[in-house]
N, C-alpha and C positions, 0 to 999 in steps of 0.2 A: 691516795694516799702515800707520803712519802717514807721512804724505809729506813729508816733507823740503824748506823752502824756505831759499835762501842770500839775503843780500845785504850789502848796505854801506852805514852811515851813521851819523851824529853823534846823541852820546848827551846830550840837553837836559835830562833829568831821571832823581834816580836816589832810591829808597826802600829802608831796610832795613826786612823784613817780623818777625812771628812766625816763629822757628825752628821748622822742624819738630817733631813728637815726638821724632823720634831727635836730636835737638838741633841739626841744622843749618842752615845760615842760607839763605834767602831774598828775592829783590831783586827789586822791581818796577823796572823803568827803561824811561825814553819815547826812544827813538830816532825820526828824523828820516831816514827810508829816502832813499837818493839818489834811485830811482826816483818816487817822490810827491813828499818835501820834506815831507810832511805827518807829524807827529809820531802815533807809534803807543804805545800801550801792551804791552809784554812783561812777564812774570814767569821769573824762571827756574827751572829744573826742581826740585822739592822731592831733597834726600837724592843733590846730583849733586859728587862727588868734583872735578871740576873748577873749582867756585866758589872753592877755596882756593887757588888759582892766581892768580887777580887780584885787584888790588888796586881793590875797588869805588869807596871813595871819592876816589877820582882818576881817575874816568871821563869826570867832565861835561866837556862840549863836546870828547870828543874821540873820533876814526873810527874804526867799530868792521866788521868784518864777523862776520857770524854767523847759525847754522843756526837755522831754530825751527818748530816745525808749530803747525797750529791744531787744539784741541779739538772734537770733534765736537757735544760736548753745549753747550756753555758760549761755543763760538765764542774761548777763549782764546788767544792768542800765548804758546806756551812757547818760551824759547830752550834750546835742548841744546846748543849750543857756543859759544863767543864770541873772537875775538880784537881785541886794541887794533893800529888797522893806522898810525897817526900820533902824533905827539905833540899837546899839547893846541898852541893857535896862540900866537905870539909876541905878549905885549902890546907896543901900540907906545911907546916909551920917548921918542921925541922932546919 
């Protein structure tokens, strides 16, 4: 059984990858977790239905909380669930 980790961080980069064989989207997301502040690469889980409920292209610079696991062979960080917890910081308009 995989061990799920939960953390919070800021999305610093985002890239849509090729769709899966079943035609579902996959994303690479760079997130700087609050615990370290060091950006880390994560991928979304293939063929996950929750991906359709998130506007990934509006995630840049937003704070998110997410659950993930790390694969044993390739040590890839796979996001199992993600929620936006804050909107984008307001631009200084002065």
